[in-house]
PDBQT receptor file of N, H, CA, C and O in Angstrom, charges set to zero:
ATOM      1  N   MET A   1     -21.332 -45.457  23.041  1.00  0.00    +0.000 N 
ATOM      2  CA  MET A   1     -21.248 -44.513  24.126  1.00  0.00    +0.000 C 
ATOM      3  C   MET A   1     -22.627 -44.085  24.599  1.00  0.00    +0.000 C 
ATOM      4  O   MET A   1     -22.802 -43.820  25.788  1.00  0.00    +0.000 OA
ATOM      5  N   GLY A   2     -23.593 -44.008  23.730  1.00  0.00    +0.000 N 
ATOM      6  H   GLY A   2     -23.451 -44.223  22.763  1.00  0.00    +0.000 HD
ATOM      7  CA  GLY A   2     -24.927 -43.558  24.093  1.00  0.00    +0.000 C 
ATOM      8  C   GLY A   2     -25.543 -44.350  25.225  1.00  0.00    +0.000 C 
ATOM      9  O   GLY A   2     -26.192 -43.777  26.099  1.00  0.00    +0.000 OA
ATOM     10  N   ALA A   3     -25.350 -45.660  25.224  1.00  0.00    +0.000 N 
ATOM     11  H   ALA A   3     -24.822 -46.126  24.514  1.00  0.00    +0.000 HD
ATOM     12  CA  ALA A   3     -25.929 -46.508  26.274  1.00  0.00    +0.000 C 
ATOM     13  C   ALA A   3     -25.316 -46.188  27.635  1.00  0.00    +0.000 C 
ATOM     14  O   ALA A   3     -26.025 -46.153  28.642  1.00  0.00    +0.000 OA
ATOM     15  N   ILE A   4     -24.026 -45.960  27.671  1.00  0.00    +0.000 N 
ATOM     16  H   ILE A   4     -23.451 -45.988  26.853  1.00  0.00    +0.000 HD
ATOM     17  CA  ILE A   4     -23.353 -45.631  28.930  1.00  0.00    +0.000 C 
ATOM     18  C   ILE A   4     -23.872 -44.302  29.468  1.00  0.00    +0.000 C 
ATOM     19  O   ILE A   4     -24.150 -44.177  30.661  1.00  0.00    +0.000 OA
ATOM     20  N   LEU A   5     -24.000 -43.321  28.598  1.00  0.00    +0.000 N 
ATOM     21  H   LEU A   5     -23.774 -43.422  27.629  1.00  0.00    +0.000 HD
ATOM     22  CA  LEU A   5     -24.498 -42.015  29.033  1.00  0.00    +0.000 C 
ATOM     23  C   LEU A   5     -25.941 -42.100  29.503  1.00  0.00    +0.000 C 
ATOM     24  O   LEU A   5     -26.324 -41.407  30.446  1.00  0.00    +0.000 OA
ATOM     25  N   ASP A   6     -26.742 -42.933  28.865  1.00  0.00    +0.000 N 
ATOM     26  H   ASP A   6     -26.431 -43.496  28.100  1.00  0.00    +0.000 HD
ATOM     27  CA  ASP A   6     -28.131 -43.115  29.303  1.00  0.00    +0.000 C 
ATOM     28  C   ASP A   6     -28.188 -43.705  30.711  1.00  0.00    +0.000 C 
ATOM     29  O   ASP A   6     -28.994 -43.273  31.534  1.00  0.00    +0.000 OA
ATOM     30  N   VAL A   7     -27.336 -44.688  30.985  1.00  0.00    +0.000 N 
ATOM     31  H   VAL A   7     -26.681 -45.039  30.316  1.00  0.00    +0.000 HD
ATOM     32  CA  VAL A   7     -27.295 -45.304  32.316  1.00  0.00    +0.000 C 
ATOM     33  C   VAL A   7     -26.853 -44.272  33.356  1.00  0.00    +0.000 C 
ATOM     34  O   VAL A   7     -27.459 -44.168  34.423  1.00  0.00    +0.000 OA
ATOM     35  N   LEU A   8     -25.806 -43.516  33.052  1.00  0.00    +0.000 N 
ATOM     36  H   LEU A   8     -25.314 -43.601  32.185  1.00  0.00    +0.000 HD
ATOM     37  CA  LEU A   8     -25.330 -42.485  33.977  1.00  0.00    +0.000 C 
ATOM     38  C   LEU A   8     -26.389 -41.412  34.210  1.00  0.00    +0.000 C 
ATOM     39  O   LEU A   8     -26.595 -40.975  35.343  1.00  0.00    +0.000 OA
ATOM     40  N   LYS A   9     -27.052 -40.991  33.152  1.00  0.00    +0.000 N 
ATOM     41  H   LYS A   9     -26.885 -41.346  32.232  1.00  0.00    +0.000 HD
ATOM     42  CA  LYS A   9     -28.102 -39.974  33.273  1.00  0.00    +0.000 C 
ATOM     43  C   LYS A   9     -29.222 -40.460  34.184  1.00  0.00    +0.000 C 
ATOM     44  O   LYS A   9     -29.658 -39.733  35.077  1.00  0.00    +0.000 OA
ATOM     45  N   ASP A  10     -29.686 -41.678  33.963  1.00  0.00    +0.000 N 
ATOM     46  H   ASP A  10     -29.332 -42.268  33.237  1.00  0.00    +0.000 HD
ATOM     47  CA  ASP A  10     -30.749 -42.239  34.803  1.00  0.00    +0.000 C 
ATOM     48  C   ASP A  10     -30.306 -42.332  36.260  1.00  0.00    +0.000 C 
ATOM     49  O   ASP A  10     -31.068 -42.001  37.169  1.00  0.00    +0.000 OA
ATOM     50  N   TYR A  11     -29.075 -42.783  36.478  1.00  0.00    +0.000 N 
ATOM     51  H   TYR A  11     -28.456 -43.052  35.740  1.00  0.00    +0.000 HD
ATOM     52  CA  TYR A  11     -28.552 -42.921  37.838  1.00  0.00    +0.000 C 
ATOM     53  C   TYR A  11     -28.493 -41.566  38.541  1.00  0.00    +0.000 C 
ATOM     54  O   TYR A  11     -28.949 -41.429  39.676  1.00  0.00    +0.000 OA
ATOM     55  N   LEU A  12     -27.932 -40.575  37.867  1.00  0.00    +0.000 N 
ATOM     56  H   LEU A  12     -27.561 -40.686  36.945  1.00  0.00    +0.000 HD
ATOM     57  CA  LEU A  12     -27.770 -39.261  38.483  1.00  0.00    +0.000 C 
ATOM     58  C   LEU A  12     -29.108 -38.564  38.701  1.00  0.00    +0.000 C 
ATOM     59  O   LEU A  12     -29.277 -37.850  39.690  1.00  0.00    +0.000 OA
ATOM     60  N   GLU A  13     -30.060 -38.763  37.793  1.00  0.00    +0.000 N 
ATOM     61  H   GLU A  13     -29.923 -39.343  36.990  1.00  0.00    +0.000 HD
ATOM     62  CA  GLU A  13     -31.383 -38.153  37.953  1.00  0.00    +0.000 C 
ATOM     63  C   GLU A  13     -32.117 -38.704  39.170  1.00  0.00    +0.000 C 
ATOM     64  O   GLU A  13     -32.918 -37.994  39.778  1.00  0.00    +0.000 OA
ATOM     65  N   ASP A  14     -31.857 -39.948  39.533  1.00  0.00    +0.000 N 
ATOM     66  H   ASP A  14     -31.206 -40.525  39.039  1.00  0.00    +0.000 HD
ATOM     67  CA  ASP A  14     -32.525 -40.582  40.669  1.00  0.00    +0.000 C 
ATOM     68  C   ASP A  14     -31.937 -40.169  42.018  1.00  0.00    +0.000 C 
ATOM     69  O   ASP A  14     -32.569 -40.371  43.055  1.00  0.00    +0.000 OA
ATOM     70  N   ARG A  15     -30.749 -39.600  42.015  1.00  0.00    +0.000 N 
ATOM     71  H   ARG A  15     -30.235 -39.435  41.173  1.00  0.00    +0.000 HD
ATOM     72  CA  ARG A  15     -30.099 -39.210  43.270  1.00  0.00    +0.000 C 
ATOM     73  C   ARG A  15     -30.590 -37.842  43.700  1.00  0.00    +0.000 C 
ATOM     74  O   ARG A  15     -30.556 -36.886  42.924  1.00  0.00    +0.000 OA
ATOM     75  N   LYS A  16     -31.043 -37.754  44.931  1.00  0.00    +0.000 N 
ATOM     76  H   LYS A  16     -31.070 -38.530  45.561  1.00  0.00    +0.000 HD
ATOM     77  CA  LYS A  16     -31.565 -36.489  45.445  1.00  0.00    +0.000 C 
ATOM     78  C   LYS A  16     -30.458 -35.520  45.862  1.00  0.00    +0.000 C 
ATOM     79  O   LYS A  16     -30.713 -34.330  46.049  1.00  0.00    +0.000 OA
ATOM     80  N   ASP A  17     -29.224 -36.027  46.009  1.00  0.00    +0.000 N 
ATOM     81  H   ASP A  17     -29.017 -36.994  45.857  1.00  0.00    +0.000 HD
ATOM     82  CA  ASP A  17     -28.127 -35.158  46.421  1.00  0.00    +0.000 C 
ATOM     83  C   ASP A  17     -27.382 -34.522  45.251  1.00  0.00    +0.000 C 
ATOM     84  O   ASP A  17     -26.444 -33.755  45.467  1.00  0.00    +0.000 OA
ATOM     85  N   VAL A  18     -27.781 -34.824  44.020  1.00  0.00    +0.000 N 
ATOM     86  H   VAL A  18     -28.543 -35.447  43.845  1.00  0.00    +0.000 HD
ATOM     87  CA  VAL A  18     -27.133 -34.254  42.844  1.00  0.00    +0.000 C 
ATOM     88  C   VAL A  18     -27.918 -33.030  42.377  1.00  0.00    +0.000 C 
ATOM     89  O   VAL A  18     -29.101 -33.128  42.051  1.00  0.00    +0.000 OA
ATOM     90  N   ALA A  19     -27.253 -31.881  42.349  1.00  0.00    +0.000 N 
ATOM     91  H   ALA A  19     -26.292 -31.801  42.614  1.00  0.00    +0.000 HD
ATOM     92  CA  ALA A  19     -27.889 -30.653  41.866  1.00  0.00    +0.000 C 
ATOM     93  C   ALA A  19     -27.901 -30.643  40.342  1.00  0.00    +0.000 C 
ATOM     94  O   ALA A  19     -28.938 -30.399  39.725  1.00  0.00    +0.000 OA
ATOM     95  N   PHE A  20     -26.739 -30.911  39.736  1.00  0.00    +0.000 N 
ATOM     96  H   PHE A  20     -25.897 -31.110  40.237  1.00  0.00    +0.000 HD
ATOM     97  CA  PHE A  20     -26.650 -30.996  38.282  1.00  0.00    +0.000 C 
ATOM     98  C   PHE A  20     -25.362 -31.703  37.895  1.00  0.00    +0.000 C 
ATOM     99  O   PHE A  20     -24.444 -31.848  38.703  1.00  0.00    +0.000 OA
ATOM    100  N   ALA A  21     -25.315 -32.135  36.655  1.00  0.00    +0.000 N 
ATOM    101  H   ALA A  21     -26.061 -32.018  35.999  1.00  0.00    +0.000 HD
ATOM    102  CA  ALA A  21     -24.122 -32.777  36.107  1.00  0.00    +0.000 C 
ATOM    103  C   ALA A  21     -23.999 -32.372  34.649  1.00  0.00    +0.000 C 
ATOM    104  O   ALA A  21     -24.994 -32.086  33.982  1.00  0.00    +0.000 OA
ATOM    105  N   PHE A  22     -22.774 -32.351  34.168  1.00  0.00    +0.000 N 
ATOM    106  H   PHE A  22     -21.966 -32.583  34.710  1.00  0.00    +0.000 HD
ATOM    107  CA  PHE A  22     -22.611 -32.056  32.751  1.00  0.00    +0.000 C 
ATOM    108  C   PHE A  22     -21.438 -32.823  32.164  1.00  0.00    +0.000 C 
ATOM    109  O   PHE A  22     -20.476 -33.170  32.848  1.00  0.00    +0.000 OA
ATOM    110  N   LEU A  23     -21.560 -33.068  30.890  1.00  0.00    +0.000 N 
ATOM    111  H   LEU A  23     -22.342 -32.786  30.334  1.00  0.00    +0.000 HD
ATOM    112  CA  LEU A  23     -20.562 -33.780  30.102  1.00  0.00    +0.000 C 
ATOM    113  C   LEU A  23     -19.637 -32.748  29.476  1.00  0.00    +0.000 C 
ATOM    114  O   LEU A  23     -20.096 -31.714  28.991  1.00  0.00    +0.000 OA
ATOM    115  N   PHE A  24     -18.337 -33.023  29.484  1.00  0.00    +0.000 N 
ATOM    116  H   PHE A  24     -17.964 -33.863  29.878  1.00  0.00    +0.000 HD
ATOM    117  CA  PHE A  24     -17.400 -32.122  28.823  1.00  0.00    +0.000 C 
ATOM    118  C   PHE A  24     -16.297 -32.934  28.178  1.00  0.00    +0.000 C 
ATOM    119  O   PHE A  24     -16.258 -34.155  28.326  1.00  0.00    +0.000 OA
ATOM    120  N   GLY A  25     -15.416 -32.284  27.478  1.00  0.00    +0.000 N 
ATOM    121  H   GLY A  25     -15.447 -31.292  27.358  1.00  0.00    +0.000 HD
ATOM    122  CA  GLY A  25     -14.313 -32.975  26.822  1.00  0.00    +0.000 C 
ATOM    123  C   GLY A  25     -14.696 -33.519  25.459  1.00  0.00    +0.000 C 
ATOM    124  O   GLY A  25     -15.661 -33.070  24.842  1.00  0.00    +0.000 OA
ATOM    125  N   SER A  26     -13.925 -34.490  25.003  1.00  0.00    +0.000 N 
ATOM    126  H   SER A  26     -13.141 -34.855  25.505  1.00  0.00    +0.000 HD
ATOM    127  CA  SER A  26     -14.109 -35.013  23.648  1.00  0.00    +0.000 C 
ATOM    128  C   SER A  26     -15.472 -35.665  23.445  1.00  0.00    +0.000 C 
ATOM    129  O   SER A  26     -16.035 -35.576  22.354  1.00  0.00    +0.000 OA
ATOM    130  N   ALA A  27     -16.011 -36.312  24.461  1.00  0.00    +0.000 N 
ATOM    131  H   ALA A  27     -15.554 -36.385  25.348  1.00  0.00    +0.000 HD
ATOM    132  CA  ALA A  27     -17.332 -36.942  24.326  1.00  0.00    +0.000 C 
ATOM    133  C   ALA A  27     -18.410 -35.888  24.102  1.00  0.00    +0.000 C 
ATOM    134  O   ALA A  27     -19.331 -36.104  23.314  1.00  0.00    +0.000 OA
ATOM    135  N   ALA A  28     -18.307 -34.757  24.782  1.00  0.00    +0.000 N 
ATOM    136  H   ALA A  28     -17.560 -34.581  25.423  1.00  0.00    +0.000 HD
ATOM    137  CA  ALA A  28     -19.284 -33.675  24.615  1.00  0.00    +0.000 C 
ATOM    138  C   ALA A  28     -19.193 -33.059  23.224  1.00  0.00    +0.000 C 
ATOM    139  O   ALA A  28     -20.190 -32.583  22.682  1.00  0.00    +0.000 OA
ATOM    140  N   ARG A  29     -18.008 -33.068  22.657  1.00  0.00    +0.000 N 
ATOM    141  H   ARG A  29     -17.198 -33.455  23.096  1.00  0.00    +0.000 HD
ATOM    142  CA  ARG A  29     -17.819 -32.520  21.312  1.00  0.00    +0.000 C 
ATOM    143  C   ARG A  29     -18.135 -33.539  20.222  1.00  0.00    +0.000 C 
ATOM    144  O   ARG A  29     -18.067 -33.222  19.034  1.00  0.00    +0.000 OA
ATOM    145  N   GLY A  30     -18.482 -34.768  20.623  1.00  0.00    +0.000 N 
ATOM    146  H   GLY A  30     -18.537 -35.025  21.588  1.00  0.00    +0.000 HD
ATOM    147  CA  GLY A  30     -18.771 -35.807  19.638  1.00  0.00    +0.000 C 
ATOM    148  C   GLY A  30     -17.529 -36.386  18.996  1.00  0.00    +0.000 C 
ATOM    149  O   GLY A  30     -17.597 -36.932  17.895  1.00  0.00    +0.000 OA
ATOM    150  N   LYS A  31     -16.388 -36.274  19.673  1.00  0.00    +0.000 N 
ATOM    151  H   LYS A  31     -16.333 -35.831  20.568  1.00  0.00    +0.000 HD
ATOM    152  CA  LYS A  31     -15.118 -36.749  19.114  1.00  0.00    +0.000 C 
ATOM    153  C   LYS A  31     -14.473 -37.815  19.988  1.00  0.00    +0.000 C 
ATOM    154  O   LYS A  31     -13.248 -37.929  20.031  1.00  0.00    +0.000 OA
ATOM    155  N   LEU A  32     -15.292 -38.592  20.680  1.00  0.00    +0.000 N 
ATOM    156  H   LEU A  32     -16.287 -38.499  20.645  1.00  0.00    +0.000 HD
ATOM    157  CA  LEU A  32     -14.773 -39.643  21.551  1.00  0.00    +0.000 C 
ATOM    158  C   LEU A  32     -14.145 -40.749  20.715  1.00  0.00    +0.000 C 
ATOM    159  O   LEU A  32     -14.748 -41.237  19.758  1.00  0.00    +0.000 OA
ATOM    160  N   ARG A  33     -12.933 -41.139  21.084  1.00  0.00    +0.000 N 
ATOM    161  H   ARG A  33     -12.444 -40.743  21.861  1.00  0.00    +0.000 HD
ATOM    162  CA  ARG A  33     -12.249 -42.242  20.408  1.00  0.00    +0.000 C 
ATOM    163  C   ARG A  33     -12.480 -43.532  21.183  1.00  0.00    +0.000 C 
ATOM    164  O   ARG A  33     -12.891 -43.504  22.343  1.00  0.00    +0.000 OA
ATOM    165  N   LYS A  34     -12.219 -44.639  20.551  1.00  0.00    +0.000 N 
ATOM    166  H   LYS A  34     -11.884 -44.662  19.609  1.00  0.00    +0.000 HD
ATOM    167  CA  LYS A  34     -12.434 -45.948  21.168  1.00  0.00    +0.000 C 
ATOM    168  C   LYS A  34     -11.702 -46.073  22.501  1.00  0.00    +0.000 C 
ATOM    169  O   LYS A  34     -12.248 -46.633  23.452  1.00  0.00    +0.000 OA
ATOM    170  N   GLU A  35     -10.487 -45.566  22.584  1.00  0.00    +0.000 N 
ATOM    171  H   GLU A  35     -10.043 -45.111  21.812  1.00  0.00    +0.000 HD
ATOM    172  CA  GLU A  35      -9.700 -45.673  23.813  1.00  0.00    +0.000 C 
ATOM    173  C   GLU A  35      -9.857 -44.439  24.714  1.00  0.00    +0.000 C 
ATOM    174  O   GLU A  35      -9.145 -44.310  25.709  1.00  0.00    +0.000 OA
ATOM    175  N   GLY A  36     -10.767 -43.549  24.379  1.00  0.00    +0.000 N 
ATOM    176  H   GLY A  36     -11.346 -43.654  23.571  1.00  0.00    +0.000 HD
ATOM    177  CA  GLY A  36     -10.963 -42.323  25.154  1.00  0.00    +0.000 C 
ATOM    178  C   GLY A  36     -11.776 -42.550  26.418  1.00  0.00    +0.000 C 
ATOM    179  O   GLY A  36     -12.320 -43.628  26.653  1.00  0.00    +0.000 OA
ATOM    180  N   ASP A  37     -11.838 -41.505  27.217  1.00  0.00    +0.000 N 
ATOM    181  H   ASP A  37     -11.395 -40.629  27.027  1.00  0.00    +0.000 HD
ATOM    182  CA  ASP A  37     -12.628 -41.556  28.443  1.00  0.00    +0.000 C 
ATOM    183  C   ASP A  37     -13.821 -40.615  28.314  1.00  0.00    +0.000 C 
ATOM    184  O   ASP A  37     -13.942 -39.878  27.335  1.00  0.00    +0.000 OA
ATOM    185  N   ILE A  38     -14.694 -40.649  29.307  1.00  0.00    +0.000 N 
ATOM    186  H   ILE A  38     -14.596 -41.248  30.102  1.00  0.00    +0.000 HD
ATOM    187  CA  ILE A  38     -15.863 -39.778  29.337  1.00  0.00    +0.000 C 
ATOM    188  C   ILE A  38     -15.713 -38.873  30.552  1.00  0.00    +0.000 C 
ATOM    189  O   ILE A  38     -15.606 -39.348  31.683  1.00  0.00    +0.000 OA
ATOM    190  N   ASP A  39     -15.706 -37.572  30.311  1.00  0.00    +0.000 N 
ATOM    191  H   ASP A  39     -15.793 -37.186  29.393  1.00  0.00    +0.000 HD
ATOM    192  CA  ASP A  39     -15.537 -36.592  31.385  1.00  0.00    +0.000 C 
ATOM    193  C   ASP A  39     -16.904 -36.076  31.818  1.00  0.00    +0.000 C 
ATOM    194  O   ASP A  39     -17.662 -35.545  31.007  1.00  0.00    +0.000 OA
ATOM    195  N   ILE A  40     -17.213 -36.236  33.105  1.00  0.00    +0.000 N 
ATOM    196  H   ILE A  40     -16.597 -36.668  33.764  1.00  0.00    +0.000 HD
ATOM    197  CA  ILE A  40     -18.484 -35.787  33.656  1.00  0.00    +0.000 C 
ATOM    198  C   ILE A  40     -18.200 -35.030  34.947  1.00  0.00    +0.000 C 
ATOM    199  O   ILE A  40     -17.482 -35.521  35.818  1.00  0.00    +0.000 OA
ATOM    200  N   ALA A  41     -18.764 -33.839  35.066  1.00  0.00    +0.000 N 
ATOM    201  H   ALA A  41     -19.348 -33.440  34.358  1.00  0.00    +0.000 HD
ATOM    202  CA  ALA A  41     -18.681 -33.066  36.309  1.00  0.00    +0.000 C 
ATOM    203  C   ALA A  41     -20.020 -33.180  37.017  1.00  0.00    +0.000 C 
ATOM    204  O   ALA A  41     -21.075 -33.060  36.394  1.00  0.00    +0.000 OA
ATOM    205  N   VAL A  42     -19.972 -33.412  38.323  1.00  0.00    +0.000 N 
ATOM    206  H   VAL A  42     -19.116 -33.509  38.830  1.00  0.00    +0.000 HD
ATOM    207  CA  VAL A  42     -21.199 -33.565  39.112  1.00  0.00    +0.000 C 
ATOM    208  C   VAL A  42     -21.141 -32.586  40.279  1.00  0.00    +0.000 C 
ATOM    209  O   VAL A  42     -20.158 -32.549  41.020  1.00  0.00    +0.000 OA
ATOM    210  N   TYR A  43     -22.200 -31.793  40.439  1.00  0.00    +0.000 N 
ATOM    211  H   TYR A  43     -22.998 -31.823  39.838  1.00  0.00    +0.000 HD
ATOM    212  CA  TYR A  43     -22.317 -30.867  41.563  1.00  0.00    +0.000 C 
ATOM    213  C   TYR A  43     -23.357 -31.421  42.521  1.00  0.00    +0.000 C 
ATOM    214  O   TYR A  43     -24.502 -31.665  42.139  1.00  0.00    +0.000 OA
ATOM    215  N   PHE A  44     -22.951 -31.617  43.768  1.00  0.00    +0.000 N 
ATOM    216  H   PHE A  44     -22.021 -31.419  44.079  1.00  0.00    +0.000 HD
ATOM    217  CA  PHE A  44     -23.851 -32.142  44.792  1.00  0.00    +0.000 C 
ATOM    218  C   PHE A  44     -24.400 -30.996  45.631  1.00  0.00    +0.000 C 
ATOM    219  O   PHE A  44     -23.699 -30.020  45.896  1.00  0.00    +0.000 OA
ATOM    220  N   TRP A  45     -25.661 -31.119  46.048  1.00  0.00    +0.000 N 
ATOM    221  H   TRP A  45     -26.231 -31.912  45.832  1.00  0.00    +0.000 HD
ATOM    222  CA  TRP A  45     -26.233 -30.156  46.979  1.00  0.00    +0.000 C 
ATOM    223  C   TRP A  45     -25.442 -30.230  48.272  1.00  0.00    +0.000 C 
ATOM    224  O   TRP A  45     -25.088 -31.325  48.711  1.00  0.00    +0.000 OA
ATOM    225  N   PRO A  46     -25.156 -29.095  48.893  1.00  0.00    +0.000 N 
ATOM    226  CA  PRO A  46     -24.445 -29.139  50.172  1.00  0.00    +0.000 C 
ATOM    227  C   PRO A  46     -25.321 -29.770  51.251  1.00  0.00    +0.000 C 
ATOM    228  O   PRO A  46     -26.544 -29.635  51.241  1.00  0.00    +0.000 OA
ATOM    229  N   GLU A  47     -24.672 -30.452  52.168  1.00  0.00    +0.000 N 
ATOM    230  H   GLU A  47     -23.678 -30.562  52.176  1.00  0.00    +0.000 HD
ATOM    231  CA  GLU A  47     -25.407 -31.047  53.282  1.00  0.00    +0.000 C 
ATOM    232  C   GLU A  47     -25.911 -29.934  54.187  1.00  0.00    +0.000 C 
ATOM    233  O   GLU A  47     -25.215 -28.944  54.415  1.00  0.00    +0.000 OA
ATOM    234  N   LYS A  48     -27.106 -30.099  54.693  1.00  0.00    +0.000 N 
ATOM    235  H   LYS A  48     -27.671 -30.903  54.508  1.00  0.00    +0.000 HD
ATOM    236  CA  LYS A  48     -27.725 -29.046  55.491  1.00  0.00    +0.000 C 
ATOM    237  C   LYS A  48     -27.098 -28.898  56.872  1.00  0.00    +0.000 C 
ATOM    238  O   LYS A  48     -27.192 -27.828  57.474  1.00  0.00    +0.000 OA
ATOM    239  N   ASP A  49     -26.467 -29.934  57.381  1.00  0.00    +0.000 N 
ATOM    240  H   ASP A  49     -26.390 -30.802  56.892  1.00  0.00    +0.000 HD
ATOM    241  CA  ASP A  49     -25.933 -29.857  58.736  1.00  0.00    +0.000 C 
ATOM    242  C   ASP A  49     -24.444 -29.500  58.788  1.00  0.00    +0.000 C 
ATOM    243  O   ASP A  49     -23.806 -29.663  59.828  1.00  0.00    +0.000 OA
ATOM    244  N   ILE A  50     -23.898 -29.023  57.694  1.00  0.00    +0.000 N 
ATOM    245  H   ILE A  50     -24.416 -28.891  56.849  1.00  0.00    +0.000 HD
ATOM    246  CA  ILE A  50     -22.496 -28.609  57.683  1.00  0.00    +0.000 C 
ATOM    247  C   ILE A  50     -22.377 -27.253  58.376  1.00  0.00    +0.000 C 
ATOM    248  O   ILE A  50     -23.141 -26.330  58.095  1.00  0.00    +0.000 OA
ATOM    249  N   GLU A  51     -21.415 -27.148  59.278  1.00  0.00    +0.000 N 
ATOM    250  H   GLU A  51     -20.794 -27.898  59.506  1.00  0.00    +0.000 HD
ATOM    251  CA  GLU A  51     -21.139 -25.875  59.933  1.00  0.00    +0.000 C 
ATOM    252  C   GLU A  51     -19.882 -25.292  59.302  1.00  0.00    +0.000 C 
ATOM    253  O   GLU A  51     -18.840 -25.946  59.243  1.00  0.00    +0.000 OA
ATOM    254  N   TRP A  52     -19.994 -24.065  58.836  1.00  0.00    +0.000 N 
ATOM    255  H   TRP A  52     -20.840 -23.534  58.884  1.00  0.00    +0.000 HD
ATOM    256  CA  TRP A  52     -18.869 -23.404  58.197  1.00  0.00    +0.000 C 
ATOM    257  C   TRP A  52     -18.119 -22.579  59.228  1.00  0.00    +0.000 C 
ATOM    258  O   TRP A  52     -18.726 -21.935  60.084  1.00  0.00    +0.000 OA
ATOM    259  N   GLU A  53     -16.804 -22.602  59.140  1.00  0.00    +0.000 N 
ATOM    260  H   GLU A  53     -16.311 -23.124  58.445  1.00  0.00    +0.000 HD
ATOM    261  CA  GLU A  53     -15.974 -21.810  60.037  1.00  0.00    +0.000 C 
ATOM    262  C   GLU A  53     -15.545 -20.539  59.328  1.00  0.00    +0.000 C 
ATOM    263  O   GLU A  53     -15.291 -20.539  58.124  1.00  0.00    +0.000 OA
ATOM    264  N   ALA A  54     -15.467 -19.467  60.079  1.00  0.00    +0.000 N 
ATOM    265  H   ALA A  54     -15.673 -19.466  61.058  1.00  0.00    +0.000 HD
ATOM    266  CA  ALA A  54     -14.981 -18.200  59.533  1.00  0.00    +0.000 C 
ATOM    267  C   ALA A  54     -13.483 -18.093  59.804  1.00  0.00    +0.000 C 
ATOM    268  O   ALA A  54     -13.013 -18.429  60.892  1.00  0.00    +0.000 OA
ATOM    269  N   PHE A  55     -12.754 -17.631  58.824  1.00  0.00    +0.000 N 
ATOM    270  H   PHE A  55     -13.136 -17.357  57.940  1.00  0.00    +0.000 HD
ATOM    271  CA  PHE A  55     -11.316 -17.434  58.976  1.00  0.00    +0.000 C 
ATOM    272  C   PHE A  55     -11.011 -15.949  58.903  1.00  0.00    +0.000 C 
ATOM    273  O   PHE A  55     -11.555 -15.229  58.065  1.00  0.00    +0.000 OA
ATOM    274  N   ASP A  56     -10.130 -15.498  59.795  1.00  0.00    +0.000 N 
ATOM    275  H   ASP A  56      -9.689 -16.082  60.475  1.00  0.00    +0.000 HD
ATOM    276  CA  ASP A  56      -9.731 -14.078  59.796  1.00  0.00    +0.000 C 
ATOM    277  C   ASP A  56      -8.627 -13.835  58.806  1.00  0.00    +0.000 C 
ATOM    278  O   ASP A  56      -8.161 -12.704  58.666  1.00  0.00    +0.000 OA
TER     279      ASP A  56
């Protein structure tokens, strides 16, 4: 699993639109099983040209 996380970390660090990312779930707890998945949350910087609408 370490190699996969290293590749993902390098990829996400190179992207200028990513504010931060974090690992959660069983992989974050060190309890990843062979058939398990890797849970990653990624927060992107908002685009500067987005216009927000106000709702009443």
